[in-house]
Steps between C-alpha positions, in 0.01 A plus 500: 500500500635839404336753742432856370731766632333738744429846362566682824869632488550437866460123482754371242756409761249296695390345174849390413569352844167317506551375151851381562427322826188327358252676711155542358474827313142630508479875485174642618236575242480867392181692547430476125541126501264464798237715327532296181458172689198638686345606171562151345345332807175704479484573129323181376233515760433865439482439133265204541272709725461758220405249230151424379388132548513436120852641479611277786336201324687578174833526684445178694399322174825616339702389805335156486585456141868596566540234777627156402260209519528307817607138481258373765 
């Protein structure tokens, strides 16, 4: 695994030490990443709530066709 380098200029030394000693390198998520993750988590539900029943049906029908047939 090749971890991303931190963008904060005060952390490169810690990153290098952690990387060379084999410690887990997991920089905290930035505020922008957290907001994007939150939007992704609630996005589908919010979109589905706004759709008309016939639109949901059409989308579900298309998704069912895209799924592989089960081998049961």
